[in-house]
C-alpha positions as a LaTeX table, in Angstrom:
\begin{tabular}{lrrr}
\hline
Residue & $x$ (\AA) & $y$ (\AA) & $z$ (\AA) \\
\hline
Met1 & 2.35 & 126.31 & 52.45 \\
Lys2 & 0.02 & 129.14 & 51.67 \\
Tyr3 & $-3.32$ & 127.39 & 51.10 \\
Phe4 & $-3.23$ & 124.08 & 52.97 \\
His5 & $-2.76$ & 122.98 & 56.55 \\
Gln6 & $-0.65$ & 119.88 & 57.05 \\
Asp7 & $-3.66$ & 118.11 & 58.59 \\
Glu8 & $-5.29$ & 118.00 & 55.14 \\
Phe9 & $-2.57$ & 115.56 & 54.06 \\
Arg10 & $-3.01$ & 113.12 & 57.00 \\
Cys11 & $-3.83$ & 109.46 & 56.46 \\
Gln12 & $-7.58$ & 109.15 & 57.00 \\
His13 & $-7.06$ & 105.71 & 58.54 \\
Cys14 & $-4.45$ & 106.36 & 61.24 \\
Gly15 & $-3.81$ & 110.11 & 61.15 \\
Ser16 & $-0.14$ & 109.71 & 60.29 \\
Leu17 & 1.87 & 112.19 & 58.27 \\
Ser18 & 5.10 & 110.21 & 58.52 \\
Gly19 & 5.16 & 109.25 & 54.84 \\
Met20 & 4.02 & 112.56 & 53.36 \\
Asp21 & 6.39 & 114.12 & 50.85 \\
Trp22 & 6.29 & 117.83 & 51.72 \\
Ala23 & 7.93 & 118.93 & 48.47 \\
Phe24 & 5.00 & 117.27 & 46.69 \\
Ala25 & 2.55 & 118.97 & 49.09 \\
Asn26 & 4.11 & 122.30 & 48.14 \\
Glu27 & 3.47 & 121.48 & 44.48 \\
Ile28 & $-0.21$ & 120.94 & 45.32 \\
Asp29 & $-0.16$ & 124.31 & 47.08 \\
Ala30 & 1.29 & 125.87 & 43.91 \\
Leu31 & $-1.44$ & 124.16 & 41.87 \\
Arg32 & $-4.02$ & 125.82 & 44.11 \\
Glu33 & $-2.39$ & 129.19 & 43.38 \\
Lys34 & $-2.44$ & 128.49 & 39.64 \\
Val35 & $-6.11$ & 127.45 & 39.40 \\
Gly36 & $-7.32$ & 130.38 & 41.52 \\
Phe37 & $-9.98$ & 128.53 & 43.53 \\
Pro38 & $-9.91$ & 126.38 & 46.68 \\
Leu39 & $-8.95$ & 122.72 & 46.34 \\
Ile40 & $-10.49$ & 120.16 & 48.67 \\
Leu41 & $-8.35$ & 117.08 & 49.22 \\
Ser42 & $-10.54$ & 114.01 & 49.54 \\
Ser43 & $-7.48$ & 111.78 & 50.02 \\
Ala44 & $-3.76$ & 112.37 & 50.38 \\
Tyr45 & $-1.17$ & 110.26 & 52.21 \\
Arg46 & $-2.28$ & 106.71 & 53.04 \\
Cys47 & $-0.38$ & 104.42 & 55.39 \\
Ala48 & 0.20 & 100.83 & 54.26 \\
Glu49 & $-2.56$ & 99.73 & 56.68 \\
His50 & $-5.19$ & 102.02 & 55.12 \\
Pro51 & $-8.11$ & 99.81 & 53.97 \\
Val52 & $-7.77$ & 100.95 & 50.34 \\
Glu53 & $-4.06$ & 100.14 & 50.31 \\
Lys54 & $-4.58$ & 96.78 & 52.05 \\
Arg55 & $-6.80$ & 95.62 & 49.17 \\
Lys56 & $-3.95$ & 96.07 & 46.67 \\
Asp57 & $-1.19$ & 93.60 & 45.80 \\
Lys58 & 1.31 & 96.34 & 46.68 \\
Pro59 & 0.70 & 99.81 & 48.13 \\
Gly60 & $-0.25$ & 102.45 & 45.56 \\
Ser61 & 0.93 & 105.97 & 44.90 \\
His62 & $-0.89$ & 107.49 & 47.90 \\
Ala63 & 1.33 & 105.35 & 50.16 \\
Thr64 & 4.39 & 107.13 & 48.73 \\
Gly65 & 3.14 & 110.49 & 50.01 \\
Arg66 & 3.22 & 111.81 & 46.46 \\
Ala67 & $-0.46$ & 111.52 & 45.47 \\
Val68 & $-3.71$ & 113.33 & 46.18 \\
Asp69 & $-7.34$ & 113.09 & 45.20 \\
Ile70 & $-8.98$ & 116.49 & 44.74 \\
Ala71 & $-12.77$ & 116.72 & 45.00 \\
Ala72 & $-13.84$ & 118.41 & 41.76 \\
Thr73 & $-16.49$ & 118.32 & 39.05 \\
Gly74 & $-17.16$ & 119.89 & 35.66 \\
Asp75 & $-15.17$ & 122.94 & 34.62 \\
Gln76 & $-13.16$ & 123.00 & 37.85 \\
Ala77 & $-12.03$ & 119.41 & 37.23 \\
Leu78 & $-10.95$ & 120.38 & 33.72 \\
Lys79 & $-9.06$ & 123.44 & 35.00 \\
Ile80 & $-7.27$ & 121.31 & 37.60 \\
Ile81 & $-6.18$ & 118.81 & 34.96 \\
Gly82 & $-5.00$ & 121.55 & 32.58 \\
Ala83 & $-3.00$ & 123.36 & 35.24 \\
Ala84 & $-1.54$ & 120.09 & 36.57 \\
Leu85 & $-0.34$ & 119.09 & 33.10 \\
Gln86 & 1.26 & 122.52 & 32.65 \\
Met87 & 3.06 & 121.97 & 35.96 \\
Gly88 & 4.50 & 118.63 & 34.89 \\
Phe89 & 2.13 & 116.17 & 36.51 \\
Gln90 & 2.16 & 113.07 & 34.32 \\
Arg91 & $-0.17$ & 110.75 & 36.25 \\
Val92 & $-3.85$ & 111.72 & 36.25 \\
Gly93 & $-6.88$ & 109.71 & 37.31 \\
Val94 & $-10.39$ & 110.95 & 36.59 \\
Asn95 & $-13.57$ & 110.00 & 38.44 \\
Gln96 & $-16.47$ & 112.08 & 37.15 \\
Lys97 & $-19.42$ & 109.79 & 37.83 \\
Gly98 & $-21.51$ & 109.27 & 40.93 \\
Ser99 & $-21.34$ & 111.26 & 44.12 \\
Gly100 & $-17.61$ & 111.01 & 44.91 \\
Arg101 & $-16.13$ & 112.84 & 41.94 \\
Phe102 & $-12.43$ & 113.66 & 42.04 \\
Ile103 & $-9.21$ & 114.18 & 40.13 \\
His104 & $-6.23$ & 112.06 & 41.20 \\
Leu105 & $-2.78$ & 113.59 & 40.71 \\
Asp106 & 0.53 & 112.03 & 41.58 \\
Lys107 & 4.24 & 112.16 & 41.01 \\
Ala108 & 5.03 & 108.84 & 42.63 \\
His109 & 8.19 & 107.06 & 41.58 \\
Gly110 & 8.00 & 103.50 & 40.33 \\
Phe111 & 4.63 & 103.82 & 38.58 \\
Pro112 & 4.01 & 104.11 & 34.81 \\
Ala113 & 4.20 & 107.68 & 33.51 \\
Pro114 & 2.84 & 109.40 & 31.62 \\
Ala115 & $-0.52$ & 107.85 & 32.37 \\
Ile116 & $-4.17$ & 108.82 & 32.51 \\
Trp117 & $-7.03$ & 106.60 & 33.64 \\
Ser118 & $-10.65$ & 106.69 & 34.69 \\
Tyr119 & $-12.33$ & 105.04 & 37.68 \\
\hline
\end{tabular}
């Protein structure tokens, strides 16, 4: 990877990288190249014991190692979404309210696609 260190993809609960899909991580690296500005990952891989995943009926896309949340607001958020769609991402979540704004992107298998949602 050119722009990211593998540590940026670690589970924030346990520090594991065991479930990270590195081909997907390389796609996020390519997205960074395409948008032309740094991307800050606020969440990437999550183990099944991560508190967010534990609240769900079944683990979500982050637990597959094929999902990230990118801290972004305003025009940068829009550029990330546009570039991601051009690159074939078909699952996009948008949180643009409050202090924790981000864009969720994933290519997880077994989830509805194409899909877009807001938080």
